[in-house]
C-alpha positions as CSV (number, residue, x, y, z in Angstrom):
1,M,2.4,18.5,-25.0
2,T,0.8,18.0,-21.7
3,S,-0.5,21.2,-19.3
4,R,1.0,21.7,-16.1
5,L,-1.4,23.1,-13.3
6,T,0.4,26.2,-11.2
7,E,-0.8,28.6,-8.8
8,T,1.4,30.9,-6.9
9,A,0.8,32.9,-3.6
10,R,2.8,35.5,-1.3
11,Y,3.2,35.2,2.2
12,A,4.3,38.0,4.5
13,S,6.0,36.9,7.8
14,A,7.3,38.9,11.0
15,Q,10.2,36.4,11.4
16,E,13.5,37.6,10.0
17,P,14.6,35.7,6.8
18,V,17.2,33.4,8.9
19,D,15.1,32.6,11.3
20,L,12.1,31.4,8.8
21,L,14.6,29.4,6.9
22,A,15.8,27.8,10.0
23,A,12.2,27.1,10.9
24,L,11.5,25.3,7.6
25,R,14.9,23.5,7.6
26,S,13.6,21.6,11.0
27,A,10.0,20.9,9.8
28,V,11.5,19.5,6.3
29,E,12.7,16.2,6.3
30,P,15.5,16.3,3.3
31,Q,15.0,14.6,0.1
32,V,17.9,13.3,-2.1
33,G,17.1,12.7,-5.9
34,G,13.7,14.9,-6.2
35,F,10.3,13.6,-6.2
36,Q,8.8,10.6,-7.5
37,F,5.6,8.6,-8.2
38,V,5.0,5.8,-6.8
39,S,1.8,3.1,-7.0
40,K,0.0,2.0,-4.0
41,L,-3.5,1.0,-3.2
42,S,-5.9,3.2,-1.6
43,G,-8.7,2.7,0.7
44,G,-11.2,1.7,-2.0
45,G,-9.4,-0.6,-3.6
46,V,-8.0,1.5,-6.9
47,V,-4.4,1.7,-7.2
48,V,-3.1,5.4,-7.4
49,R,0.2,6.8,-8.5
50,V,1.2,9.1,-5.3
51,L,4.6,11.3,-4.5
52,R,6.8,9.0,-2.5
53,A,7.3,10.1,0.8
54,P,10.1,9.5,3.1
55,Q,9.4,7.5,6.7
56,T,9.3,10.7,8.9
57,E,7.5,12.7,11.8
58,R,8.0,15.7,9.8
59,G,5.4,17.2,8.0
60,W,7.0,18.3,4.8
61,F,9.9,16.8,2.7
62,G,12.1,18.1,0.3
63,T,15.1,20.6,0.3
64,V,15.6,24.0,1.7
65,D,19.0,25.7,0.3
66,D,20.0,29.2,1.2
67,D,17.0,31.4,0.2
68,R,15.0,28.9,-1.7
69,F,13.2,25.8,-1.3
70,S,11.1,22.9,-3.0
71,I,8.8,21.1,-0.4
72,V,5.7,19.0,-0.3
73,M,3.7,18.3,2.2
74,V,3.7,14.9,3.6
75,A,0.2,13.1,3.5
76,R,-0.6,11.5,6.8
77,D,-3.4,9.6,6.0
78,S,-4.7,7.9,2.6
79,S,-5.7,11.0,1.0
80,G,-2.5,11.0,-1.0
81,T,-3.2,12.4,-4.7
82,P,-1.2,12.4,-7.8
83,F,-2.0,16.2,-7.7
84,Q,-0.4,17.0,-4.7
85,P,1.4,20.3,-5.2
86,I,5.4,20.7,-5.0
87,L,6.0,23.9,-3.2
88,R,8.8,26.1,-4.8
89,G,9.7,29.1,-3.1
90,E,11.7,32.2,-1.9
91,V,12.2,34.1,1.2
92,A,13.2,37.4,0.8
93,P,14.0,39.8,3.8
94,T,11.5,42.9,4.4
95,P,11.9,46.2,6.7
96,K,9.3,44.0,8.9
97,G,10.3,40.8,8.4
98,S,10.2,38.9,5.4
99,T,8.0,37.6,2.5
100,V,7.9,34.0,0.7
101,D,7.1,34.0,-2.8
102,V,5.4,30.3,-3.7
103,E,4.5,28.8,-6.9
104,L,2.3,25.5,-6.1
105,A,2.8,22.7,-9.3
106,A,1.4,19.5,-9.6
107,H,4.4,17.2,-10.4
108,P,4.9,17.0,-14.3
109,D,3.9,13.5,-14.5
110,A,1.0,13.8,-12.8
111,R,-1.2,13.5,-15.8
112,A,0.9,11.1,-18.1
113,Y,-1.6,8.0,-17.7
114,S,-4.3,10.8,-19.7
115,V,-3.1,10.0,-22.6
116,F,-5.0,6.9,-22.7
117,F,-8.6,8.6,-22.0
118,V,-7.9,11.0,-25.0
119,V,-6.8,7.8,-27.2
120,G,-10.1,6.0,-25.9
121,G,-12.6,9.1,-26.4
122,V,-11.1,9.1,-29.8
123,L,-11.6,5.7,-30.5
124,L,-14.9,5.9,-28.7
125,G,-16.0,8.8,-30.4
126,G,-14.9,7.7,-34.0
127,A,-17.0,4.2,-33.0
128,S,-19.7,6.1,-32.3
129,T,-20.0,8.0,-35.3
130,L,-19.9,5.0,-37.6
131,A,-22.8,3.6,-35.4
132,L,-24.9,6.9,-36.1
133,S,-26.1,5.3,-39.2
134,Q,-27.1,1.9,-37.6
135,G,-29.1,3.6,-34.7
136,L,-29.0,7.2,-33.4
137,L,-29.7,6.0,-29.8
138,V,-26.8,3.9,-29.6
139,G,-24.6,6.2,-31.5
140,W,-25.6,9.4,-29.5
141,I,-25.0,7.2,-26.0
142,G,-21.2,6.6,-27.8
143,L,-20.5,10.1,-28.3
144,A,-21.9,11.2,-24.8
145,L,-19.2,8.6,-23.5
146,A,-16.6,9.8,-25.5
147,G,-17.0,13.3,-24.5
148,L,-17.2,12.4,-21.0
149,F,-13.8,9.9,-21.6
150,L,-12.2,13.2,-23.0
151,W,-13.1,15.5,-20.4
152,F,-13.2,13.9,-17.3
153,P,-9.0,13.7,-16.8
154,A,-8.6,17.6,-17.1
155,L,-11.5,17.9,-14.3
156,R,-10.1,15.3,-12.3
157,A,-6.8,17.0,-12.1
158,R,-8.2,20.4,-12.0
159,L,-10.3,19.5,-8.6
160,G,-7.9,17.3,-7.4
161,F,-5.1,19.8,-7.2
162,E,-7.2,22.8,-6.0
163,A,-8.6,20.5,-3.0
164,A,-4.3,19.7,-2.7
165,C,-3.1,23.4,-3.0
166,E,-5.7,24.3,-0.3
167,T,-4.7,21.8,2.1
168,S,-0.9,22.5,1.5
169,R,-1.5,26.3,1.8
170,T,-3.3,26.2,4.4
171,A,-1.0,24.1,6.3
172,F,2.0,25.6,5.1
173,A,0.5,29.2,6.5
174,E,-0.2,27.8,10.2
175,Q,2.8,25.9,10.6
176,F,5.5,28.8,9.9
177,G,3.3,31.4,11.0
178,L,2.8,33.4,7.9
179,A,-0.3,35.7,6.6
180,Q,-1.3,35.4,2.8
181,V,-0.9,38.3,1.2
182,E,-2.0,37.5,-1.9
183,R,-2.8,34.0,-4.2
184,S,-3.4,33.6,-8.0
185,E,-4.7,30.6,-10.0
186,R,-3.3,30.0,-13.2
187,R,-3.2,27.0,-15.6
188,A,0.4,27.5,-18.1
189,V,0.5,25.0,-20.8
190,G,4.1,23.6,-21.1
191,A,6.4,20.7,-22.4
């Protein structure tokens, strides 16, 4: 079982739903086949996994169907992250325009490699426990490193996701003239 990072937001717009959806369609490069990860070399020379974005001049890619959408912001620089959120939302009419309910969620495979850190942390912790009988300093250092192995992937995921959500929320609201009404953060556990 892996944890899934999610966040929700609600926006208000003075535009009618049909106009807002037309603006979405013109700004979103159609994506067939869902969102997939690719490996690429970062500016620092480290291999990272990021969502595969099509070559486009548009700011977003994904799908816009009827009153629903599933989109991702196109990263223009080397700021790609495996925790870049997928915005899944629905546009609904209101007396004064429309509302947009959005769930921002990391790709389900974003933390697939964290299992290696967990296994490494458990092995290092077990070996360090055995080393305590040989030398307290080495054993405690090993246990501290094991704790970091177990703790670091979750911290990196949370911080990376929060930063990417802030960027996507801001760009989404600015590009489509939306006012954020409410926002909630949550960390749902799922399969």
